[in-house]
C-alpha positions, 0 to 999 in steps of 0.5 A: 671364441673357445679356450681352454688350458690343461697342465699336468706334471710327471717324473719325466724329463722335458726332453723325453716329452719333447721328443715325443711331442715334436712328431705330430704322428705320435700325439695326433692319434690321442685327440678325442674323436680322432679318425686320421690324419694324413701328413703333407709336410713336416709342418702340414696336415689335415686331421679329420676329427668326430666332434660330438658338441651337445646333441650335435655330432659332425665329422670336421676336417682340419687344415693343421698347421704347426707354426713353430717348433722350438724344442725343447719348450714349445710346439705351436699349431694353426687350425683351420676348418676345411667343410665347418667355418672353424679356425682357432691354434693350439700349443704345447708348453713344456717345462721343468717343473722343479723349485725355483725352476722359472714357470710359465704362469698359469692363472689358478683354476677355479672350481668348475661349475654343475654343468661343466662337471656334469660334462666332464663326467659324461665325457670320462663316461663315454671316453673313459679316463686316463689312469695315471699313478697318482705320484706322477701329479706330485709338486715341483722337483728334481726330474720332474716336468710340467706339459701344459696344453692350450687350445683355442677354437672360434665356430663361425657361420649362423650356429657359431653362438650355439657351437661356441656356447657348447665347445666351452664346456666340451673343450676342457676335459678334451685337453685334460684327456690329450695331456694326461693320455701323452704324460701317461704313455711316456710314463709307461714306456720309461717305466717299462725301459727300466 
């Protein structure tokens, strides 16, 4: 099973992030490899993503079920592969990032290995890097919010061990990219409204 987690902060109220994230039509197109999505209900949709993992390139269809809309703190979803043996899930966590505020414990990030750094560099070369104002990643303070994105995928079938190994290095930059795209979009929208 491949898992990743990425957190970022912004000078935005938690409610602003929630208003964006509570509608999957807002953030689904920001996913790496996004091709399309079709909502079947408020909780269910089918996503089509083009996945490039190592030398393999596949178009993946996922049934996505949002199992929890717990605004403004959390959105939890489950994934099931429709054309590939794969399942998983994810969660968006939104919380104030202020001095003394209770925050979700996140294990300190260790420096990625050489191969993981190479994959991140190649990912950014192909997909570009989301540019954000350096002040947006400032420490705790009034008006700051923290967005954490967690994702886990568990491939099945005879190729599962190899696919899993490749996904472990490909998922962290994709999670970082999604969280930063959401925050950059909201920061640009907020600065344009000011």
